C-alpha positions in Angstrom: -29.3 20.2 -10.0 -28.6 23.1 -12.4 -31.1 23.7 -15.2 -31.2 25.6 -18.4 -34.4 27.3 -19.7 -34.2 29.2 -23.0 -36.9 30.5 -25.2 -36.3 31.8 -28.8 -39.0 33.3 -31.0 -39.2 32.2 -34.6 -41.2 33.0 -37.7 -40.9 29.7 -39.5 -43.7 27.4 -40.4 -44.3 24.5 -38.1 -42.8 22.1 -40.6 -39.7 24.3 -41.2 -39.1 24.6 -37.4 -39.6 20.9 -36.9 -37.2 20.0 -39.7 -34.6 22.4 -38.3 -34.8 20.8 -34.9 -34.5 17.4 -36.6 -31.2 18.6 -38.1 -30.0 19.9 -34.7 -30.9 16.6 -33.1 -28.9 14.6 -35.7 -25.9 16.8 -34.9 -26.4 16.2 -31.2 -26.5 12.5 -31.7 -23.4 12.5 -33.8 -21.3 14.9 -31.7 -22.5 14.2 -28.1 -23.9 10.6 -28.3 -27.3 12.0 -27.2 -30.4 9.8 -27.5 -33.4 11.6 -28.9 -37.1 10.9 -29.3 -39.9 13.0 -30.6 -43.0 13.1 -28.4 -45.6 15.1 -30.5 -43.9 18.5 -31.0 -41.3 18.0 -28.3 -37.9 16.4 -28.8 -36.7 14.7 -25.7 -32.9 14.2 -25.4 -30.7 12.5 -22.9 -27.3 11.1 -22.2 -25.6 10.4 -18.8 -25.5 13.7 -17.0 -27.9 15.7 -19.2 -31.5 15.4 -20.0 -33.9 17.9 -21.6 -36.5 18.8 -24.2 -36.8 21.1 -27.2 -40.4 22.1 -27.7 -41.5 23.4 -31.1 -44.3 26.0 -30.7 -46.1 28.0 -33.4 -43.9 31.0 -32.7 -41.3 29.9 -30.2 -38.6 27.2 -29.6 -38.3 26.3 -25.9 -35.2 24.5 -24.7 -35.0 23.0 -21.2 -32.3 20.9 -19.7 -31.2 19.4 -16.4 -27.5 19.0 -15.8 -26.0 16.4 -13.5 -23.1 17.1 -11.2 -20.5 16.3 -13.9 -21.8 19.0 -16.2 -22.7 21.6 -13.5 -19.4 23.5 -13.9 -20.0 23.7 -17.7 -23.5 25.2 -17.4 -22.4 28.6 -18.7 -20.6 27.2 -21.7 -23.4 24.8 -22.5 -26.0 27.6 -22.3 -23.9 29.9 -24.4 -23.6 27.2 -27.1 -27.3 26.6 -27.1 -28.0 30.3 -27.5 -25.5 30.6 -30.3 -27.1 27.7 -32.2 -30.6 29.1 -31.7 -29.4 32.5 -32.9 -27.8 30.8 -35.9 -30.9 28.9 -37.0 -33.8 31.0 -35.7 -32.6 34.7 -35.9 
């Protein structure tokens, strides 16, 4: 099963980073019908064919995801979009 593992440093306060990931999660729910749930400082997300986590650390955002067979061919495009969004919000 293909996986995605991306780390992005940030210089935001914990509350700012958490709030930003909340906004990203709202967009994911709206656009991709993803279910999300916070578990301490980690946002778990899933929908059929994709599951993952976004961990908010003191100086880093860490995104991990597992892609099912349906999304395997789209791994590069999905990874590129995640990187673009992280750059947009945390650069």
